[in-house]
N, C-alpha and C positions, 0 to 999 in steps of 0.2 A: 532880561526875561522877555523882552518884547518879540524876540525872534522865534519863541516857541510856537508850535502848531496850536490851532484852536482846540483840538482834542486834549492836548497836554494842559492847556490852560484851564479847560473845564475841570480836569481831574485834579489839578493842583489846588483849586480854589474851594472845592467842597462838594462836587458832584461826581459820581463814579459812572464813567461812560461804559464800563465794561459790564458785559452781561454774560461772558463766557464761563465755561465750566471745565474743570480738570477732574477726570475720572468721576463725573457725575456730581461734583461739589462745586459750588460757586467759587470762582477764583478769589474774590475778595475775602472769603472766609478763610481760605488757606493763607492769604496775605496778612490778615489779622493774626492768626496763630503764629505765622513766622515772626511777626514783630513782638508778640508776647514772649516768644522764646528768646528773642534778642534782649528784651528788657530783663529777662531772668538771668542771662549770662552777664549782662552789664551790672545788675544788682549784686551779683556774687562778688564782683571785684572790689567793692568797698571793704568787705570783710578781709579779702586776701591782701589788699594793698596796705592795710593798717601799719605794718612794720616796715615794709619795703621802702616806702618814700622817705623814711627817716634815715636810710643808709645810701640811697641812690638819688641823685638830683632828678627832679621830675622831667625836665627837658631831655636829659640823657636817657632815662628810662623810656620816654615816648619815642625818641629817635630810634633806638635799638628795637623797640617793640614793632614799630611799623615797617622797619627795613626787613625784619624777619617775615612779617605778614606779607609784604609785597613780594619777596623772593619766593616764598612758598607757593603762593597763588599763581605767580608767573611760571614757576617750574612745572606746576601741575598741568596748565593749559596755556602754553606759550602762543599758540595760534589765535587764541581769543583776543590777545592784545594786538597781534600783527594785523588782524582783520578790521580793527576799529577804524572808522572813517575819521578824518581830521576834526570834524565837528565834535565827535565823541571825546577825542583827546582834550580838546579845549575845555569841554564841560567837565571832564573828570579832573582836570588840573584846578578849575575853579572850585569845584565841589571839595577836593581835597584840601585846598588852601583855606576854605571856610571852615572846614571841620578841624584841621590842624591848628589854626589860629584860635579857634574856640577852645581847644584843649589847653593850649599855652596860656591864653588870657584867663581862663577859668582857674588854672593852677596859681597864677600870680594873684588873682583875687582871693583864693582860698588862704594864702599866706597872710591876708589882711582882714579876715573875718572868720566867724565860726563856721564849722562844718555844716551845721543845721541851717544856718542863714544862706550859705553857699548853695545847698541842696535845694532851698525854696526859690532863690532867685534864678538858678540855672533852669528850674522847671517852668519859669515864666515863658519859655519858648512856646508853651501850650497857648498862650495869650497872643504872642508876637506873631506866630505862624499864620493864623487866619487874618490878622491885620495887614501883614505884608502880602499875603496871597491876594487879598482884595485890592491892595494899593497897586501892586506890581503888575498883576494880571487882570485887573479890572473885572473881578468876577464876584458875584454876591454869594456870601457865605450864609447857609440856611440857618434860621433861628435856633433850631434844635442843637446845632453845633455850638453856638454861643452859650446855650444853657449848660451843655456838657463841659465847655471851657470854664464856666464859673464853678461847676462842681469840682472839676480837677484842680483848679487853683485853690479852692477851699481845702480840698484833701491834702494838697501839698503843704498848705500852711499848717494844718493840724499836724501833719507828720513831722515838719521840720522846725517850726518857729518856736523859740523859747524867748522871744524878745528880738527887737529889730531896731537898727539905727543905721541911717544911710550915710555911707562914707566911701572911701576910695575902693576898698574891697568890694562893696556891694556894687559900686558903679562898674568896675571891671567885670564882675560876674555878670552884670546885665548885658554888657557887650558881648560876652561869651554866649549868653542865651540868644542874642539876636543873630550871631553867627551860626549857631545850631539851627535856628529857624530858617535862615537862608539856605542852609544845607538841606533841610527837609523839603523846602519849596523846589529847590533846584533838582533834587531827585525825583520828585513827582513830575516835574516838567520835562526832564531830559532822560530819564532811565527808560530802557526797553528790554523786553525779554531776551532778544538776541544779543544785546551788547552789555547785559547786567554783569557778567564775569569780568570781561575786559575793562569796563567802567570802574569796577571795584579795584582791580589791579592799579589803574592809573591814580585813583584817589589814594591808595596806599602809598604809592611812590611820592606823590605830592606831599602828603602828611609827613613822611619820613624825612624828605629834603627840608621841609620847613622847620621841623623839630631839630634836625642836625645843625642847621644855621643857628638856631636859638642856643644849642648846647656848646657850639664851638669856642666861645670866649673863655670859658673855664676848662675846656678839654672834656671829652666824652669819658664819664666814669661807667665802667661796667660792674654788675653785681659780683660779688666775691663769695657768696654763700650759695650752697646748693639749693636751698629752699627759695632763695630769691630768684634764681634761674628758672626754677619750676613755675613760679608765679608769672615770670616774664614770658615763658613759652605759652602758658595758658592764656595770658592776655594777647599775645601776638596771633596765635592760631584760632582760638574760639572767640574771645572777646573783640579781636581785631579783625582777622581776615573773615572768618565764617559769619560773624555777626553783621559786618558791613555788607557782605555779600547778600545776606538774607534781607537786610533792610533795602538794599538797592533793588533787588527782585520784587520785594513786597510793595515798594512804592510805584512800581509799574501800574499796579492795580488799585492803589488807595490814593485818595486826595490828601493834600498835605495836612489839612486841619485835622481830619480824622486820624492820620498817622501820628500827629503830635499828641492827640489825646491818648491813644493806646500806649504811646511811649512814656506817659507819666506813670505807668506801672512800675517803672524802674526803682523809685524809692520804696515802693511797697515790697518789691522782692528784696531790696537791700535790708529792709527792717526784718523781714522774714529770715534771711540768712543770719543776720546778726543775732537773732533769738535762738535759732536752732543749732548754729554752729559756734556762736560766741557766747558771751556771758550776759547778754542784755535781757531783761525780763520782758514778758508780754505786757504791754500797758494799754490804757485806754486810748491814748493818742494814736498808737499803731493800728488798733482795731478800727477806730472811727475815721482816721485819715485814709486807711486802706479801703474801707467800705465806700467812701465818697469818691475815691479815684476809680474804683471798680464800677460804681454806678455811672460815673461819667463815660467810661468806655462803653458800657452797655447801651447807654442812651445814644451815643454817637453811632453805634452799630445797629441798634434795633428800632431807633426813632423813625418817624415818617420821612420819606425822601422824595425829592422832586424828580421827574424824569428829565434827563439831560436833553 
């Protein structure tokens, strides 16, 4: 991280150096809306994946998903990859490795703990991100961001926890949360508007290769049901390619700590989809946890800011 520019360092640690507008709107507002849409798409996958993961091994599913995502993106704009400078290729490979490893380690941890605890511990990237940003980039994180982090963590606990015991599963999931935090920091430091598309393709390729290596020992198992293929294509195109592309672009304009807070909306969306499309009732935990998480996001976006 030490090789990033001073502008990227400021942006990743908690101050937004951009003051530009797009069509009369502040760019950072559009970036926040983009991240919210990303969390909505990711939140929908919990409901959709409920049965698929019992029929297709997780590493196999992830490998096929990200190969499709990478090839689709590359086919649409092949020149965006060819024009990437060597530094962006290196950054994309590192970012993809962090994200892919996070996906795999989170899956291994989920096999050893409950889904609710896994959701909470994974969401701890909201705490780890500003800590790592301050340590790696030596930048001060504003006090209002720490307050928002506390609110978001409380909201995650209310949404997810029904009891907690520290074991191997929780430890693996915490490693995954740290990898996701590194991915968020790296995106804020290394992404640019010009290279966002190509950088996304390289990330998809790195994730696909890593997940394929993890799937090889038992052989790659493909879905055999039509509805499972439908979920896989949705996960590859919208939840994979489009979502990571939007995240990569959004983090050109958002510091890592604020991006992490916005991304804690994912479990709120997951609960909403489970209620509206599934058979889960609306409970006090969902309402209170969702309200706390939303309050954290609004505080991070509307709270006082220092000039960079």
